[in-house]
Backbone as CSV, one residue per row, in Angstrom:
resi,resn,N_x,N_y,N_z,CA_x,CA_y,CA_z,C_x,C_y,C_z
1,MET,-39.897,5.304,-35.904,-39.456,6.314,-34.961,-39.274,7.638,-35.714
2,LEU,-39.789,8.704,-35.165,-39.684,10.007,-35.811,-38.300,10.597,-35.603
3,ARG,-37.793,11.202,-36.652,-36.484,11.848,-36.608,-36.664,13.331,-36.831
4,THR,-35.750,14.130,-36.277,-35.791,15.576,-36.452,-34.989,15.957,-37.689
5,ILE,-35.607,16.745,-38.558,-34.932,17.287,-39.740,-34.919,18.796,-39.573
6,ARG,-33.733,19.387,-39.559,-33.601,20.842,-39.422,-33.099,21.420,-40.741
7,VAL,-33.715,22.525,-41.148,-33.270,23.240,-42.341,-32.882,24.650,-41.927
8,TYR,-31.971,25.251,-42.680,-31.409,26.543,-42.300,-31.459,27.521,-43.470
9,GLY,-31.257,28.801,-43.169,-31.081,29.850,-44.171,-32.289,30.051,-45.070
10,GLN,-32.004,30.261,-46.361,-33.053,30.508,-47.351,-34.005,29.323,-47.477
11,LEU,-33.490,28.127,-47.231,-34.339,26.944,-47.307,-35.413,26.981,-46.222
12,ALA,-35.046,27.395,-45.011,-36.024,27.513,-43.924,-37.050,28.598,-44.236
13,LYS,-36.598,29.708,-44.808,-37.535,30.776,-45.183,-38.504,30.290,-46.259
14,PHE,-37.987,29.542,-47.218,-38.822,29.048,-48.307,-39.877,28.067,-47.791
15,LEU,-39.481,27.177,-46.865,-40.401,26.168,-46.349,-41.325,26.705,-45.261
16,GLY,-40.960,27.844,-44.655,-41.813,28.438,-43.640,-41.584,27.939,-42.230
17,ARG,-40.713,26.990,-42.037,-40.361,26.497,-40.706,-38.977,25.877,-40.734
18,LYS,-38.380,25.730,-39.557,-37.004,25.238,-39.475,-36.908,23.776,-39.067
19,THR,-37.940,23.228,-38.456,-37.864,21.874,-37.918,-39.022,21.032,-38.434
20,PHE,-38.705,19.785,-38.809,-39.703,18.820,-39.246,-39.466,17.513,-38.497
21,GLU,-40.522,16.753,-38.280,-40.438,15.421,-37.690,-40.934,14.436,-38.742
22,ALA,-40.127,13.402,-39.038,-40.523,12.432,-40.057,-39.903,11.081,-39.745
23,SER,-40.517,10.041,-40.265,-39.999,8.688,-40.107,-39.096,8.384,-41.301
24,VAL,-37.821,8.723,-41.173,-36.838,8.502,-42.236,-35.639,7.759,-41.658
25,ARG,-34.946,7.000,-42.514,-33.785,6.235,-42.065,-32.461,6.818,-42.527
26,SER,-32.490,7.717,-43.515,-31.242,8.266,-44.049,-31.466,9.717,-44.464
27,ALA,-30.369,10.386,-44.792,-30.461,11.773,-45.246,-31.170,11.853,-46.598
28,ALA,-30.970,10.867,-47.454,-31.645,10.862,-48.755,-33.157,10.765,-48.578
29,GLU,-33.601,9.954,-47.614,-35.034,9.862,-47.346,-35.573,11.171,-46.776
30,ALA,-34.762,11.885,-46.014,-35.186,13.183,-45.474,-35.422,14.180,-46.606
31,VAL,-34.531,14.183,-47.599,-34.704,15.081,-48.746,-35.942,14.671,-49.542
32,ARG,-36.150,13.364,-49.728,-37.349,12.896,-50.436,-38.625,13.286,-49.684
33,PHE,-38.577,13.234,-48.348,-39.718,13.657,-47.534,-40.049,15.122,-47.806
34,LEU,-39.026,15.975,-47.833,-39.259,17.402,-48.079,-39.794,17.639,-49.488
35,LEU,-39.230,16.938,-50.480,-39.683,17.111,-51.863,-41.116,16.617,-52.059
36,ALA,-41.500,15.564,-51.338,-42.857,15.036,-51.469,-43.891,15.983,-50.862
37,ASN,-43.513,16.686,-49.805,-44.454,17.577,-49.134,-44.441,18.999,-49.678
38,PHE,-43.383,19.365,-50.387,-43.269,20.704,-50.974,-42.842,20.540,-52.434
39,PRO,-43.787,20.339,-53.366,-43.437,20.074,-54.764,-42.617,21.185,-55.415
40,GLU,-42.816,22.433,-55.001,-42.072,23.544,-55.601,-40.640,23.626,-55.074
41,LEU,-40.297,22.783,-54.114,-38.961,22.817,-53.512,-37.877,22.379,-54.497
42,LYS,-38.202,21.478,-55.402,-37.200,20.980,-56.349,-36.613,22.112,-57.182
43,ALA,-37.458,23.003,-57.671,-36.971,24.142,-58.466,-36.151,25.094,-57.602
44,HIS,-36.537,25.238,-56.333,-35.798,26.130,-55.431,-34.408,25.569,-55.116
45,MET,-34.307,24.260,-54.922,-33.032,23.638,-54.543,-32.116,23.404,-55.735
46,ASN,-32.653,23.498,-56.936,-31.906,23.130,-58.135,-30.644,23.952,-58.351
47,ASP,-30.679,25.239,-58.089,-29.548,26.109,-58.396,-28.696,26.425,-57.182
48,GLN,-28.809,25.657,-56.111,-28.066,25.949,-54.894,-27.322,24.708,-54.431
49,TYR,-26.356,24.927,-53.553,-25.585,23.836,-52.979,-25.933,23.703,-51.507
50,TYR,-25.947,22.463,-51.017,-26.306,22.204,-49.633,-25.301,21.249,-48.997
51,LYS,-25.129,21.406,-47.709,-24.336,20.480,-46.909,-25.315,19.730,-46.023
52,VAL,-25.192,18.410,-45.978,-26.062,17.591,-45.144,-25.230,17.083,-43.975
53,ILE,-25.710,17.359,-42.764,-24.985,17.000,-41.547,-25.875,16.076,-40.728
54,VAL,-25.331,14.935,-40.323,-26.033,14.017,-39.430,-25.281,14.027,-38.114
55,GLY,-25.931,14.497,-37.059,-25.244,14.685,-35.782,-24.238,15.809,-35.937
56,ASP,-22.955,15.474,-35.816,-21.881,16.443,-36.035,-21.031,16.080,-37.246
57,TYR,-21.481,15.115,-38.045,-20.696,14.607,-39.164,-21.281,15.102,-40.482
58,SER,-20.458,15.746,-41.301,-20.866,16.230,-42.616,-20.767,15.079,-43.619
59,LEU,-21.855,14.796,-44.304,-21.901,13.655,-45.220,-21.321,13.988,-46.584
60,ALA,-20.651,13.008,-47.174,-20.225,13.093,-48.569,-21.398,12.630,-49.435
61,ILE,-21.304,12.870,-50.724,-22.410,12.557,-51.637,-22.722,11.060,-51.647
62,ASN,-21.707,10.213,-51.482,-21.939,8.770,-51.517,-22.427,8.222,-50.179
63,GLU,-22.570,9.058,-49.154,-23.030,8.612,-47.843,-24.474,9.016,-47.552
64,LEU,-25.146,9.646,-48.499,-26.501,10.135,-48.261,-27.501,9.012,-48.012
65,HIS,-27.274,7.833,-48.579,-28.208,6.715,-48.428,-27.867,5.834,-47.234
66,ASP,-26.754,6.096,-46.557,-26.370,5.291,-45.398,-27.330,5.537,-44.241
67,PRO,-27.675,4.485,-43.479,-28.527,4.689,-42.300,-27.841,5.629,-41.316
68,SER,-28.614,6.522,-40.722,-28.003,7.536,-39.864,-28.456,7.455,-38.413
69,GLY,-28.943,6.312,-37.973,-29.282,6.138,-36.565,-30.400,7.067,-36.129
70,GLN,-30.330,7.537,-34.879,-31.364,8.410,-34.322,-30.939,9.871,-34.274
71,GLN,-29.784,10.204,-34.854,-29.293,11.583,-34.810,-30.120,12.468,-35.732
72,GLU,-30.159,13.763,-35.403,-30.938,14.674,-36.236,-30.194,14.987,-37.527
73,ILE,-30.971,15.242,-38.570,-30.436,15.525,-39.899,-30.566,17.020,-40.143
74,LYS,-29.455,17.660,-40.522,-29.446,19.099,-40.790,-29.132,19.316,-42.265
75,ILE,-29.907,20.166,-42.908,-29.671,20.525,-44.307,-29.359,22.014,-44.332
76,VAL,-28.096,22.330,-44.652,-27.594,23.698,-44.538,-27.198,24.209,-45.921
77,PRO,-27.727,25.355,-46.363,-27.277,25.929,-47.641,-25.813,26.349,-47.555
78,VAL,-25.061,26.067,-48.604,-23.659,26.479,-48.678,-23.618,27.804,-49.408
79,ILE,-23.038,28.790,-48.773,-22.998,30.131,-49.341,-21.800,30.238,-50.264
80,GLY,-22.043,30.617,-51.514,-20.968,30.841,-52.474,-20.650,32.315,-52.541
81,GLY,-19.383,32.630,-52.659,-18.986,34.034,-52.692,-19.416,34.704,-53.975
82,ALA,-19.919,35.915,-53.846,-20.325,36.681,-55.012,-19.397,37.857,-55.232
83,GLY,-18.337,37.959,-54.431,-17.434,39.088,-54.514,-16.508,39.017,-55.704
84,GLY,-16.377,37.872,-56.307,-15.505,37.719,-57.456,-14.042,37.807,-57.067
85,GLU,-13.217,38.137,-58.029,-11.775,38.151,-57.813,-11.326,39.357,-57.000
86,PHE,-12.066,40.461,-57.067,-11.677,41.639,-56.290,-11.775,41.360,-54.795
87,GLY,-12.775,40.593,-54.378,-12.900,40.222,-52.970,-11.725,39.384,-52.508
88,THR,-11.243,38.496,-53.364,-10.082,37.677,-53.031,-8.843,38.543,-52.885
89,ILE,-8.667,39.499,-53.784,-7.505,40.391,-53.711,-7.565,41.239,-52.446
90,ILE,-8.733,41.770,-52.111,-8.865,42.610,-50.914,-8.597,41.793,-49.655
91,ALA,-9.103,40.564,-49.594,-8.841,39.719,-48.427,-7.352,39.415,-48.308
92,GLY,-6.690,39.161,-49.426,-5.249,38.913,-49.398,-4.474,40.125,-48.931
93,LEU,-4.851,41.309,-49.425,-4.188,42.541,-48.973,-4.371,42.749,-47.475
94,ALA,-5.566,42.477,-46.972,-5.816,42.642,-45.538,-4.930,41.708,-44.719
95,LEU,-4.755,40.479,-45.177,-3.907,39.539,-44.438,-2.438,39.942,-44.485
96,VAL,-1.970,40.421,-45.636,-0.573,40.864,-45.732,-0.345,42.076,-44.838
97,ILE,-1.267,43.040,-44.850,-1.131,44.224,-43.995,-1.162,43.823,-42.530
98,LEU,-2.014,42.873,-42.170,-2.074,42.404,-40.789,-0.753,41.774,-40.367
99,SER,-0.147,40.995,-41.248,1.113,40.342,-40.880,2.259,41.340,-40.752
100,ILE,2.193,42.459,-41.482,3.240,43.483,-41.385,2.974,44.417,-40.212
101,ALA,1.709,44.734,-39.954,1.353,45.730,-38.941,1.472,45.212,-37.518
102,VAL,1.679,43.936,-37.322,1.793,43.375,-35.974,3.225,42.874,-35.786
103,PRO,4.198,43.790,-35.643,5.593,43.350,-35.551,5.917,42.685,-34.219
104,GLY,5.182,42.953,-33.161,5.474,42.369,-31.855,5.270,40.871,-31.820
105,LEU,4.470,40.341,-32.731,4.235,38.902,-32.761,5.304,38.162,-33.555
106,GLY,6.295,38.866,-34.035,7.325,38.245,-34.853,8.352,37.459,-34.069
107,LEU,8.206,37.334,-32.760,9.171,36.625,-31.930,8.659,35.232,-31.588
108,GLY,9.535,34.261,-31.606,9.203,32.922,-31.127,8.209,32.193,-32.005
109,LEU,7.324,31.455,-31.345,6.350,30.624,-32.039,5.345,31.457,-32.830
110,ALA,4.972,32.617,-32.304,4.007,33.466,-32.999,4.584,34.023,-34.296
111,GLY,5.909,34.105,-34.403,6.535,34.595,-35.626,6.210,33.720,-36.817
112,ALA,6.178,32.410,-36.593,5.826,31.500,-37.682,4.382,31.727,-38.120
113,THR,3.496,32.003,-37.172,2.098,32.227,-37.501,1.920,33.499,-38.322
114,VAL,2.617,34.571,-37.942,2.518,35.828,-38.682,3.056,35.647,-40.094
115,THR,4.148,34.922,-40.234,4.715,34.661,-41.558,3.739,33.853,-42.407
116,GLN,3.117,32.863,-41.814,2.165,32.043,-42.562,0.956,32.860,-43.007
117,VAL,0.491,33.769,-42.155,-0.631,34.632,-42.535,-0.240,35.508,-43.723
118,GLY,0.987,36.035,-43.706,1.457,36.857,-44.818,1.557,36.072,-46.112
119,VAL,2.074,34.848,-46.033,2.199,34.010,-47.229,0.811,33.636,-47.761
120,PHE,-0.107,33.326,-46.863,-1.473,33.012,-47.279,-2.122,34.218,-47.960
121,GLY,-1.911,35.405,-47.412,-2.449,36.625,-48.017,-1.875,36.868,-49.398
122,ALA,-0.559,36.649,-49.552,0.065,36.814,-50.869,-0.513,35.809,-51.865
123,GLY,-0.779,34.595,-51.398,-1.394,33.597,-52.267,-2.782,34.012,-52.721
124,LEU,-3.561,34.602,-51.808,-4.893,35.086,-52.185,-4.814,36.206,-53.218
125,ILE,-3.840,37.095,-53.041,-3.674,38.188,-54.005,-3.361,37.625,-55.390
126,LEU,-2.424,36.680,-55.453,-2.051,36.095,-56.743,-3.209,35.310,-57.363
127,THR,-3.991,34.620,-56.530,-5.158,33.899,-57.040,-6.177,34.859,-57.638
128,GLY,-6.412,35.986,-56.965,-7.350,36.982,-57.483,-6.886,37.585,-58.789
129,ILE,-5.589,37.886,-58.882,-5.045,38.456,-60.120,-5.139,37.448,-61.260
130,ALA,-4.828,36.177,-60.967,-4.933,35.147,-62.002,-6.375,34.996,-62.469
131,GLY,-7.333,35.110,-61.548,-8.739,35.029,-61.928,-9.174,36.192,-62.800
132,LEU,-8.603,37.378,-62.557,-8.930,38.537,-63.393,-8.319,38.411,-64.784
133,LEU,-7.123,37.838,-64.865,-6.446,37.716,-66.154,-7.009,36.587,-67.010
134,THR,-7.577,35.572,-66.388,-8.097,34.425,-67.125,-9.558,34.206,-66.767
135,PRO,-10.473,34.950,-67.377,-11.888,34.775,-67.055,-12.402,33.422,-67.543
136,THR,-13.496,32.984,-66.979,-14.103,31.720,-67.365,-14.697,31.847,-68.763
137,PRO,-14.319,30.960,-69.697,-14.852,31.059,-71.055,-16.333,30.692,-71.091
138,THR,-17.050,31.294,-72.036,-18.470,31.001,-72.219,-18.679,30.433,-73.612
139,LEU,-19.820,29.808,-73.817,-20.146,29.296,-75.140,-20.346,30.454,-76.104
140,PRO,-20.007,30.262,-77.360,-20.148,31.355,-78.317,-21.610,31.720,-78.537
141,THR,-21.852,33.019,-78.651,-23.182,33.505,-79.004,-23.008,34.492,-80.144
142,GLY,-23.971,34.565,-80.982,-23.879,35.469,-82.118,-24.887,35.081,-83.171
143,ILE,-24.699,35.628,-84.353,-25.647,35.407,-85.438,-25.678,33.940,-85.842
144,ASP,-24.508,33.284,-85.866,-24.469,31.908,-86.347,-25.054,30.909,-85.356
145,THR,-25.222,31.258,-84.088,-25.737,30.297,-83.117,-27.173,30.562,-82.706
146,GLN,-27.763,31.684,-83.107,-29.108,32.006,-82.636,-30.205,31.592,-83.603
147,GLY,-30.014,31.780,-84.888,-31.105,31.602,-85.831,-31.430,30.171,-86.185
148,ASP,-30.480,29.265,-86.136,-30.688,27.917,-86.635,-30.766,26.919,-85.479
149,PRO,-31.940,26.358,-85.200,-32.045,25.408,-84.099,-31.384,24.071,-84.394
150,ARG,-31.008,23.818,-85.665,-30.351,22.554,-85.996,-28.899,22.535,-85.564
151,LYS,-28.298,23.715,-85.339,-26.899,23.758,-84.936,-26.775,23.326,-83.486
152,SER,-25.881,22.413,-83.246,-25.713,21.889,-81.900,-24.251,21.537,-81.695
153,TYR,-23.750,21.782,-80.478,-22.383,21.396,-80.152,-22.333,19.992,-79.563
154,SER,-23.470,19.332,-79.438,-23.473,17.954,-78.955,-23.426,17.006,-80.141
155,PHE,-23.604,15.723,-79.900,-23.484,14.727,-80.957,-24.719,14.651,-81.840
156,SER,-25.788,15.371,-81.509,-27.040,15.192,-82.219,-27.241,16.173,-83.365
157,GLY,-26.300,17.022,-83.650,-26.482,18.015,-84.696,-26.331,17.423,-86.078
158,VAL,-27.067,17.985,-87.041,-26.951,17.515,-88.419,-26.000,18.385,-89.217
159,GLN,-25.575,19.514,-88.662,-24.626,20.373,-89.352,-23.246,20.216,-88.733
160,ASN,-22.232,20.557,-89.509,-20.859,20.472,-89.026,-20.521,21.712,-88.197
161,THR,-20.804,21.663,-86.947,-20.515,22.762,-86.041,-19.595,22.222,-84.961
162,SER,-18.405,22.755,-84.891,-17.483,22.263,-83.866,-16.667,23.423,-83.331
163,ARG,-16.057,23.183,-82.204,-15.178,24.173,-81.589,-14.116,23.416,-80.810
164,GLN,-13.140,24.122,-80.353,-12.033,23.512,-79.635,-12.505,22.951,-78.297
165,GLY,-11.963,21.792,-77.921,-12.241,21.227,-76.618,-13.412,20.270,-76.555
166,LEU,-14.079,20.005,-77.669,-15.207,19.077,-77.655,-14.708,17.638,-77.657
167,PRO,-15.453,16.717,-77.055,-15.060,15.311,-77.112,-15.311,14.732,-78.501
168,VAL,-14.555,13.717,-78.842,-14.734,13.026,-80.114,-15.751,11.917,-79.878
169,PRO,-16.875,11.921,-80.606,-17.912,10.917,-80.351,-17.506,9.535,-80.844
170,ILE,-17.929,8.534,-80.111,-17.779,7.141,-80.531,-19.188,6.599,-80.678
171,CYS,-19.551,6.185,-81.883,-20.918,5.752,-82.155,-20.924,4.268,-82.464
172,TYR,-21.846,3.547,-81.844,-22.041,2.129,-82.114,-23.395,1.965,-82.793
173,GLY,-23.427,1.241,-83.882,-24.687,1.046,-84.586,-24.891,2.103,-85.650
174,GLU,-26.115,2.193,-86.156,-26.452,3.132,-87.208,-26.834,4.474,-86.613
175,VAL,-26.178,5.534,-87.066,-26.493,6.877,-86.590,-26.567,7.813,-87.783
176,LEU,-27.323,8.889,-87.636,-27.455,9.884,-88.683,-27.122,11.236,-88.068
177,VAL,-25.850,11.608,-88.162,-25.383,12.868,-87.579,-24.389,13.505,-88.537
178,GLY,-24.106,14.762,-88.310,-23.074,15.436,-89.078,-21.700,14.971,-88.623
179,SER,-20.706,15.249,-89.425,-19.356,14.824,-89.079,-18.744,15.787,-88.075
180,VAL,-17.674,15.339,-87.442,-16.944,16.161,-86.486,-15.530,16.328,-87.017
181,VAL,-15.093,17.568,-87.171,-13.751,17.841,-87.672,-12.772,17.643,-86.519
182,ILE,-11.852,16.699,-86.673,-10.859,16.451,-85.635,-9.611,17.269,-85.905
183,SER,-9.229,17.368,-87.164,-8.041,18.127,-87.512,-8.249,18.751,-88.888
184,ALA,-7.780,19.965,-89.047,-7.894,20.643,-90.336,-6.632,21.458,-90.560
185,GLY,-6.269,21.617,-91.797,-5.083,22.402,-92.105,-5.157,22.960,-93.511
186,ILE,-4.324,23.961,-93.792,-4.267,24.584,-95.112,-2.808,24.608,-95.542
187,ASP,-2.549,24.099,-96.733,-1.205,24.164,-97.307,-1.234,25.170,-98.452
188,THR,-0.219,25.997,-98.539,-0.125,26.956,-99.640,1.041,26.563,-100.531
189,VAL,0.806,26.640,-101.820,1.833,26.298,-102.796,1.884,27.426,-103.824
190,ASP,3.082,27.883,-104.130,3.253,28.931,-105.134,3.277,28.273,-106.506
191,ILE,2.253,28.490,-107.318,2.171,27.870,-108.643,2.451,28.868,-109.766
192,SER,2.920,30.051,-109.434,3.121,31.073,-110.458,4.402,30.844,-111.258
193,GLY,5.269,30.016,-110.845,6.376,29.920,-111.729,7.478,29.127,-111.331
């Protein structure tokens, strides 16, 4: 039995159409159908996030292989915000101003809603500020990491290259790798007299 597969957004533009008919039993088979018919699709989908909806139910990652009956399968790109932390701060400010600028709603049941909007806005402001103060760390780049292809932060390196936060490897059998420094320290002793 043929099932309807609908794609949306950039995915629909990339494929050239929004609707497909295929004999598939699950959402995973629908994705395999698209990948088999559009080989360049794998590279396009690699750096994006998608939500898979069967009927009106959004699937979790472990439900993709479950049989989905005769309902249509929708593959929707998930839009990630590109505004960064400033967008979060601006949205929070807008919510706080809205909660202050509408004083007539402060009576009765609506008063709780206005207060909650203000608290939510303050939370967004604090989240944005925390994001600005603590940027996401990146891997080190520089002279010591560019010239030598033998240097590696994984377990396969032959040189002793380590940094904070790496896992301690557990090796079974014979291996030929550089050592990993778990702890290091320097003691100073005055020997002058």
